[in-house]
C-alpha positions in Angstrom: 65.8 222.2 37.7 63.4 219.3 38.4 62.9 220.5 41.9 61.5 223.8 40.7 58.3 224.8 42.4 55.0 225.5 40.5 55.1 229.3 41.3 58.6 229.6 40.0 57.6 227.8 36.8 54.7 230.1 36.3 56.9 233.2 36.8 59.1 231.9 33.9 56.1 231.3 31.7 54.5 234.8 32.2 57.1 236.6 30.1 56.4 234.1 27.3 52.7 234.9 27.5 53.5 238.7 27.2 55.4 238.0 24.0 52.2 236.8 22.2 50.9 239.5 19.9 47.6 240.8 21.2 46.5 241.8 17.7 47.1 238.3 16.3 44.0 236.7 14.7 43.0 233.4 16.2 40.3 230.9 15.2 38.3 231.6 18.4 34.8 230.2 19.0 33.7 230.3 15.4 36.7 228.1 14.4 35.8 225.7 17.1 32.2 225.5 16.0 33.2 224.9 12.4 35.6 222.2 13.4 33.0 220.5 15.6 30.4 220.6 12.8 32.9 219.1 10.4 33.8 216.4 12.9 30.1 215.5 13.4 29.6 215.4 9.6 32.6 213.0 9.2 31.3 210.8 12.0 27.8 210.7 10.4 29.2 209.9 7.0 31.3 207.1 8.4 28.3 205.6 10.3 26.2 205.8 7.1 29.0 204.2 5.0 29.3 201.4 7.6 25.6 200.8 7.4 25.7 200.7 3.6 28.6 198.3 3.5 26.9 195.8 5.8 24.1 195.6 3.2 26.4 194.6 0.3 26.3 191.0 -0.8 29.8 189.8 -1.4 28.9 186.4 -2.9 30.1 186.0 -6.4 28.7 183.7 -9.1 30.7 180.6 -9.8 33.1 180.8 -12.7 32.0 178.4 -15.4 35.6 177.8 -16.5 36.8 177.0 -13.0 37.0 173.5 -11.6 34.1 172.2 -9.5 34.5 173.0 -5.8 34.6 169.3 -4.9 37.7 168.5 -7.1 40.7 170.3 -5.6 44.1 169.7 -7.1 47.2 169.3 -4.9 48.3 172.9 -5.8 45.1 174.4 -4.4 45.0 172.7 -1.1 43.6 174.8 1.7 42.1 177.5 -0.5 39.2 178.0 1.9 35.4 178.1 1.2 35.5 177.7 -2.6 36.1 181.4 -3.5 33.2 182.9 -1.6 34.0 185.9 0.6 32.1 186.8 3.6 31.7 190.4 4.8 33.7 191.5 7.8 31.6 192.3 10.9 32.7 194.6 13.6 
């Protein structure tokens, strides 16, 4: 069957197209427009959220009960930048 020509394939698909109910309700142009508007709204909201998250300051105040950043014990070796988180960019 892989060597079937395009015209033969179309003749097999035509009866399948006739089986579709012509009175069936489909979304049509209005459904496409509503979907496109919703997609644009989600894109705009994600862009706005990204802009707002870049403005957030992630630096936290130092914990007064914690050890000073200069004195690290052997158990906390390689902890990084003293507990400060930097915002992800990209």
